[in-house]
Each structure stands twice: as C-alpha cells, then as structure tokens.
TORKOL-4160 file (C-alpha; in steps of 0.2 Angstrom, whole numbers, padded with zeros to 4 digits, m for minus):
57
<pt num="1" X="m0048" Y="0179" Z="m0078"/>
<pt num="2" X="m0049" Y="0159" Z="m0074"/>
<pt num="3" X="m0036" Y="0151" Z="m0083"/>
<pt num="4" X="m0042" Y="0132" Z="m0088"/>
<pt num="5" X="m0025" Y="0126" Z="m0088"/>
<pt num="6" X="m0020" Y="0133" Z="m0071"/>
<pt num="7" X="m0023" Y="0117" Z="m0061"/>
<pt num="8" X="m0014" Y="0107" Z="m0048"/>
<pt num="9" X="m0007" Y="0089" Z="m0054"/>
<pt num="10" X="m0005" Y="0084" Z="m0037"/>
<pt num="11" X="m0017" Y="0066" Z="m0032"/>
<pt num="12" X="m0015" Y="0062" Z="m0015"/>
<pt num="13" X="m0020" Y="0045" Z="m0019"/>
<pt num="14" X="m0010" Y="0042" Z="m0031"/>
<pt num="15" X="0006" Y="0048" Z="m0022"/>
<pt num="16" X="0001" Y="0037" Z="m0008"/>
<pt num="17" X="0001" Y="0021" Z="m0018"/>
<pt num="18" X="0019" Y="0027" Z="m0028"/>
<pt num="19" X="0023" Y="0027" Z="m0008"/>
<pt num="20" X="0016" Y="0011" Z="m0005"/>
<pt num="21" X="0027" Y="0003" Z="m0022"/>
<pt num="22" X="0041" Y="0012" Z="m0018"/>
<pt num="23" X="0041" Y="0003" Z="0000"/>
<pt num="24" X="0038" Y="m0012" Z="m0005"/>
<pt num="25" X="0054" Y="m0011" Z="m0020"/>
<pt num="26" X="0065" Y="m0005" Z="m0007"/>
<pt num="27" X="0060" Y="m0020" Z="0004"/>
<pt num="28" X="0060" Y="m0032" Z="m0009"/>
<pt num="29" X="0078" Y="m0026" Z="m0014"/>
<pt num="30" X="0085" Y="m0027" Z="0004"/>
<pt num="31" X="0079" Y="m0045" Z="0006"/>
<pt num="32" X="0088" Y="m0062" Z="0002"/>
<pt num="33" X="0072" Y="m0072" Z="0001"/>
<pt num="34" X="0055" Y="m0069" Z="m0007"/>
<pt num="35" X="0045" Y="m0057" Z="0005"/>
<pt num="36" X="0031" Y="m0068" Z="0013"/>
<pt num="37" X="0013" Y="m0063" Z="0013"/>
<pt num="38" X="0013" Y="m0059" Z="0031"/>
<pt num="39" X="0027" Y="m0046" Z="0027"/>
<pt num="40" X="0018" Y="m0037" Z="0011"/>
<pt num="41" X="0005" Y="m0035" Z="0021"/>
<pt num="42" X="0014" Y="m0026" Z="0036"/>
<pt num="43" X="0023" Y="m0015" Z="0025"/>
<pt num="44" X="0006" Y="m0009" Z="0016"/>
<pt num="45" X="m0002" Y="m0008" Z="0032"/>
<pt num="46" X="m0013" Y="m0023" Z="0030"/>
<pt num="47" X="m0025" Y="m0027" Z="0046"/>
<pt num="48" X="m0030" Y="m0044" Z="0046"/>
<pt num="49" X="m0049" Y="m0048" Z="0047"/>
<pt num="50" X="m0052" Y="m0056" Z="0064"/>
<pt num="51" X="m0055" Y="m0075" Z="0063"/>
<pt num="52" X="m0073" Y="m0080" Z="0065"/>
<pt num="53" X="m0078" Y="m0095" Z="0073"/>
<pt num="54" X="m0083" Y="m0109" Z="0063"/>
<pt num="55" X="m0094" Y="m0117" Z="0074"/>
<pt num="56" X="m0107" Y="m0107" Z="0068"/>
<pt num="57" X="m0114" Y="m0098" Z="0084"/>
C-alpha cells in the first residue's frame, strides 16, 4: 500500500539557492569592504551579456 506521507523533502532548486546564499554570506563575512556587483556576479556565476553596438547597425 502506498503511504501518502512517504515523500522526499529534497528540493534541488532550493538546495542550489541555499548554496549560493551561503557562498555570499561567507564571502561577505570574510571581506573588509562591501562586495562589488562584479564580485557578487562572479560568486553567483552570472555571465554578463555582451554589450550591443549602440550605433544601431
């Protein structure tokens, strides 16, 4: 018989978010200065979008 309460409580997305948050907390606590946006982006693995040519071509 299937037990409706026998479910896994592991959520991969949530675990990933907790890991990223933990990484930021550790980096901030080890830094003497505020983290720059570039440092935060690097810690989070953010890849900046390439700049578009503003000449419109």
